[in-house]
C-alpha positions in Angstrom: 0.0 0.0 0.0 1.4 3.4 -1.0 2.2 5.7 1.9 1.3 9.3 2.1 4.5 11.1 1.1 4.2 13.4 4.2 3.4 10.6 6.6 6.1 9.5 8.9 7.6 7.3 11.2 9.7 7.0 13.8 11.6 5.3 16.0 11.7 2.7 17.7 12.7 -0.7 17.9 9.7 -2.5 19.0 10.2 -5.4 21.4 13.9 -5.5 21.4 17.1 -3.7 21.2 18.9 -4.6 18.1 18.7 -8.3 17.8 22.3 -8.7 17.2 23.2 -7.7 20.6 21.2 -10.0 22.6 23.5 -12.8 21.8 26.3 -13.8 24.2 29.8 -13.6 22.9 30.4 -17.2 23.9 27.7 -18.5 21.5 28.8 -20.5 18.5 28.6 -18.9 15.1 25.5 -20.7 13.8 23.7 -20.2 17.2 24.7 -16.6 17.3 23.5 -15.9 13.8 20.2 -17.8 14.3 19.4 -15.8 17.5 20.4 -12.6 15.7 18.0 -13.3 12.8 15.2 -14.2 15.2 15.6 -11.0 17.2 16.1 -8.8 14.1 12.8 -10.1 12.8 11.2 -8.9 16.0 13.0 -5.6 15.8 11.8 -5.2 12.2 8.2 -5.8 13.3 8.6 -3.3 16.1 9.9 -0.6 13.8 7.1 -1.3 11.3 4.6 -0.9 14.1 6.0 2.5 15.1 6.1 3.6 11.5 2.4 2.8 11.2 1.7 4.7 14.4 3.4 7.8 13.1 1.6 7.5 9.8 -1.7 7.3 11.8 -0.8 10.3 13.8 -0.1 12.5 10.8 -3.3 11.3 9.2 -5.1 12.4 12.4 -3.4 15.8 12.2 -4.7 16.2 8.6 -8.2 15.1 9.6 -8.1 17.6 12.5 -7.1 20.5 10.2 -9.9 19.7 7.8 -12.6 18.7 10.3 -16.0 20.3 10.1 -17.2 22.2 13.2 -19.3 19.4 14.5 -16.4 16.9 14.1 -13.7 19.1 15.7 -14.0 17.5 19.2 -13.9 13.8 18.1 -11.1 14.6 15.6 -9.1 16.3 18.4 -9.7 13.4 20.7 -8.3 10.9 18.2 -5.4 13.1 17.3 -4.5 13.7 21.0 -4.5 9.9 21.7 -2.3 9.3 18.7 0.2 11.9 19.8 0.3 10.5 23.3 1.0 7.0 22.0 3.7 8.2 19.7 5.3 10.2 22.6 5.4 7.0 24.7 6.9 5.1 21.7 9.6 7.7 21.4 10.8 7.3 25.0 11.2 3.5 24.5 12.8 4.0 21.1 15.6 6.2 22.4 16.5 3.8 25.2 16.5 0.8 22.8 18.5 2.7 20.2 21.3 3.5 22.6 21.4 -0.1 23.8 21.3 -1.3 20.2 24.5 0.5 19.3 26.4 -1.2 22.1 25.0 -4.6 21.1 25.9 -4.2 17.5 29.5 -3.7 18.6 29.4 -6.8 20.8 28.1 -8.9 18.0 30.7 -7.9 15.5 33.5 -8.2 18.1 32.4 -11.8 18.9 32.4 -12.6 15.2 35.8 -11.0 14.7 37.3 -12.9 17.6 36.2 -16.2 16.2 37.2 -15.3 12.7 40.7 -14.4 14.0 41.1 -18.0 15.1 40.8 -19.3 11.6 44.2 -20.5 10.5 43.7 -20.8 6.7 44.4 -17.4 5.1 41.8 -17.9 2.3 39.0 -18.8 4.6 40.0 -16.0 7.0 39.9 -13.6 4.1 36.5 -14.8 2.9 35.1 -14.6 6.4 36.4 -11.1 6.9 34.7 -10.1 3.6 31.4 -11.5 4.8 31.7 -9.7 8.2 32.4 -6.4 6.4 29.2 -6.8 4.3 27.1 -7.4 7.4 28.8 -4.5 9.2 28.1 -2.2 6.3 24.4 -2.8 6.5 24.5 -2.5 10.3 26.2 0.8 9.9 23.6 2.0 7.5 20.9 1.0 9.9 22.5 2.8 12.8 23.1 6.0 10.7 19.4 6.0 9.5 18.0 5.5 13.0 20.3 8.2 14.3 18.7 10.7 11.9 15.2 9.4 12.9 15.9 9.7 16.7 17.4 13.2 16.3 14.4 14.4 14.3 11.9 12.8 16.6 12.0 15.5 19.3 11.3 18.5 17.1 8.7 16.5 15.3 6.9 15.7 18.6 7.3 19.3 19.7 5.3 20.4 16.7 2.6 17.8 17.3 2.5 18.8 21.0 2.1 22.5 20.2 -0.9 21.7 18.1 -2.3 19.6 20.9 -1.9 22.4 23.4 -3.3 25.2 21.2 -6.3 23.1 20.3 -6.7 22.1 23.9 -7.3 25.7 24.8 -9.2 26.8 21.8 -11.1 23.9 20.3 -13.2 26.0 17.9 -13.3 26.7 14.1 -11.5 30.0 14.9 -8.7 28.1 16.6 -8.5 25.7 13.7 -8.3 28.5 11.1 -5.4 30.0 13.0 -3.4 26.8 12.9 -4.2 25.3 9.5 -1.6 27.2 7.4 1.1 27.8 10.0 4.7 26.8 9.8 4.1 24.4 12.7 1.8 22.3 10.7 4.1 22.4 7.7 7.0 21.6 10.0 5.3 18.6 11.5 4.7 17.1 8.0 8.3 17.8 6.8 9.9 16.4 9.9 7.6 13.4 9.8 8.6 12.8 6.2 12.3 12.9 7.2 11.7 10.4 10.0 9.7 8.2 7.7 12.5 8.1 5.1 15.1 7.3 7.7 13.0 4.5 9.1 12.5 3.0 5.7 16.3 3.0 5.1 16.8 1.3 8.5 14.2 -1.3 7.7 15.8 -2.0 4.4 19.3 -2.4 6.0 17.8 -4.6 8.7 16.2 -6.9 6.1 19.5 -7.1 4.3 21.3 -8.2 7.4 18.7 -10.8 8.3 19.0 -12.2 4.8 22.8 -12.3 5.0 22.7 -14.3 8.3 19.8 -16.6 7.5 20.3 -20.2 6.4 18.2 -21.6 3.6 15.3 -23.5 5.0 14.6 -27.1 3.9 11.6 -27.4 1.7 
């Protein structure tokens, strides 16, 4: 389904910190990779859920700006609930993101340690190349989520300002004052940036999961 270009997303990593990190360094290679893939799938689902919530919040914002007088109150109620949910998601996202960066380093360090014990030069070189490919996607994911997290606060600030103004003046006059302001435009622009960053992170996460997954028997 095609997304609204100004709808957004952000952050957060659902039910886990980045999967990779939840794996103990002492785990064997196959076990470590299998656990990483399983947790990354959960992380992917969590990010997708947050993305959906942000899209829903921006849709509620648009509905509120275009609501008829008799629908102002229910539209504001829905918008306010969506903003509150998104605000709670942001808190958890930031905590998990910081933990994720550490876990990413732990995973790659464990892999590098085992790879360093390979005595055959050719196999060691091939293994190093594979690790570099995985690391490149992990780096892209971290970079994308960094942008999303940094943009989240100003995005939520815009959404919160609308929430406060309407909370004090839930009237057609209050609506007309807000509808064409820089705050509304800023919310959509910041949301679009967060959405794009999340999309890039999800793509990188899918790539890593594919790189570490073993083919399943038919």
